[in-house]
Structures are given as structure tokens and as C-alpha cells.
C-alpha positions as CSV (number, residue, x, y, z in Angstrom):
1,X,-54.7,-14.1,-57.9
2,X,-56.9,-17.1,-58.5
3,X,-60.3,-16.8,-57.0
4,X,-60.9,-15.2,-53.5
5,X,-58.3,-12.9,-52.1
6,X,-56.9,-15.5,-49.7
7,X,-56.3,-18.1,-52.3
8,X,-53.2,-17.9,-54.5
9,X,-50.7,-20.0,-56.4
10,X,-47.3,-21.1,-55.1
11,X,-44.7,-22.0,-57.7
12,X,-42.7,-25.0,-56.3
13,X,-39.4,-24.7,-58.3
14,X,-37.8,-27.9,-57.2
15,X,-40.9,-29.9,-58.0
16,X,-41.2,-28.5,-61.4
17,X,-37.5,-29.1,-62.1
18,X,-38.1,-32.7,-61.1
19,X,-40.4,-33.3,-64.1
20,X,-39.1,-30.7,-66.6
21,X,-35.8,-29.7,-68.1
22,X,-34.6,-26.2,-67.4
23,X,-36.1,-24.7,-70.6
24,X,-39.5,-26.1,-69.7
25,X,-39.2,-24.8,-66.1
26,X,-38.9,-21.3,-67.5
27,X,-41.8,-21.9,-70.0
28,X,-44.0,-23.1,-67.1
29,X,-43.0,-20.2,-65.0
30,X,-43.7,-17.6,-67.8
31,X,-47.2,-19.1,-68.3
32,X,-48.2,-18.6,-64.7
33,X,-46.0,-15.8,-63.3
34,X,-48.8,-13.3,-63.2
35,X,-50.8,-15.5,-60.9
36,X,-48.1,-16.5,-58.4
37,X,-48.3,-15.1,-54.9
38,X,-45.5,-17.1,-53.4
39,X,-42.3,-18.6,-54.8
40,X,-40.1,-21.3,-53.3
41,X,-36.5,-20.9,-54.4
42,X,-33.7,-23.4,-53.8
43,X,-30.7,-24.8,-55.4
44,X,-32.0,-27.8,-57.3
45,X,-30.2,-31.0,-58.2
46,X,-31.9,-34.1,-59.7
47,X,-31.2,-37.4,-57.8
48,X,-31.0,-39.3,-61.1
49,X,-31.5,-39.0,-64.9
50,X,-34.8,-38.8,-66.8
51,X,-38.2,-37.4,-66.1
52,X,-39.8,-37.7,-62.7
53,X,-36.5,-37.9,-60.8
54,X,-36.5,-36.6,-57.3
55,X,-34.9,-33.3,-56.7
56,X,-32.7,-32.3,-53.8
57,X,-33.1,-28.9,-52.3
58,X,-29.7,-27.2,-51.8
59,X,-28.4,-23.8,-50.8
60,X,-28.9,-21.3,-53.6
61,X,-25.2,-21.4,-54.7
62,X,-25.4,-25.1,-55.5
63,X,-27.5,-27.2,-57.9
64,X,-28.0,-27.8,-61.6
65,X,-30.7,-25.1,-62.3
66,X,-29.5,-21.6,-63.0
67,X,-31.5,-19.2,-60.8
68,X,-30.7,-15.9,-62.5
69,X,-33.0,-16.7,-65.5
70,X,-35.7,-17.8,-63.1
71,X,-35.5,-14.5,-61.3
72,X,-35.4,-12.7,-64.6
73,X,-38.8,-14.3,-65.5
74,X,-40.3,-13.2,-62.2
75,X,-38.9,-9.7,-62.6
76,X,-40.3,-9.4,-66.2
77,X,-43.7,-10.5,-64.9
78,X,-43.6,-7.8,-62.1
79,X,-43.6,-10.4,-59.4
80,X,-43.9,-8.8,-56.0
81,X,-44.9,-11.7,-53.8
82,X,-43.0,-13.7,-51.2
83,X,-39.7,-15.3,-52.2
84,X,-39.1,-18.2,-49.9
85,X,-35.7,-19.9,-49.6
86,X,-36.5,-23.5,-49.3
87,X,-34.0,-25.1,-46.9
88,X,-35.5,-28.4,-45.7
89,X,-33.1,-31.3,-45.9
90,X,-30.0,-29.1,-45.9
91,X,-27.0,-30.5,-44.1
92,X,-25.1,-27.2,-44.4
93,X,-26.9,-25.4,-41.5
94,X,-26.2,-21.7,-40.9
95,X,-23.5,-21.7,-43.5
96,X,-26.0,-22.8,-46.2
97,X,-28.3,-20.0,-45.1
98,X,-25.5,-17.4,-45.2
99,X,-24.4,-18.5,-48.7
100,X,-28.0,-18.6,-49.9
101,X,-28.6,-15.0,-48.7
102,X,-25.4,-13.9,-50.3
103,X,-26.4,-15.5,-53.6
104,X,-29.9,-14.1,-53.5
105,X,-28.6,-10.6,-52.9
106,X,-26.2,-11.0,-55.9
107,X,-29.1,-12.2,-58.1
108,X,-31.5,-9.5,-57.0
109,X,-28.9,-6.7,-57.5
110,X,-28.2,-8.0,-61.1
111,X,-29.8,-6.3,-64.2
112,X,-33.0,-8.3,-63.6
113,X,-33.7,-7.5,-59.9
114,X,-37.0,-8.7,-58.3
């Protein structure tokens, strides 16, 4: 934790992916994983090429960023905080949530569970 007990660090996956290629996303995550108390997870797709492109939050089974390596970094760091599926902007509704939960269960039951 950073500072007082009620102050912590949230890792905004889609925002980091907007400004970093996947390898750098993992590097950034490794650098701060021990300090994270909450983690936003979503399928991420850039809206265009190059740095500082906007990202689109999608169900976990969609997107351009592989989520298993992200979860492996969290597991290696002993992450035990909240894992929040970020679903704002989805057009898939309940189907997107069902697919995301299924994907999350598959990732967390892999050799690198959270």
C-alpha cells in the first residue's frame, strides 16, 4: 500500500495499453504489482495505430492484449486484491458478462492462477 491504509493504487489496464505496447504493459505492471490494491481487467483494443491511441474496453474474450500473461504477473507478485471486470461501453450486455466470467475462470484455473 501507498501511505495510509485507505489509500492504494489501481492499475488501469486499458489506459496503460493505450500508451504502451504489450511488452511495456507487462513491464509497468511488474514494477508496481506489489503496490496494487485493485485491478481493472478488460479486453483491450486500440482505436488506431501509434502511441496515445484510445482503447476500447471489451469483454475478456475479445481484444488485442493477451490477458493470461497479465494475470501471470499478478500471480507472481502474490496479488490478492480486487479484480474488477471493466465493462463500461460494452454493447454485448449480459452475453459479454457471461463470456467474460467464463474467460476469467479459464485464466484463473490455468497454471498461473490468481
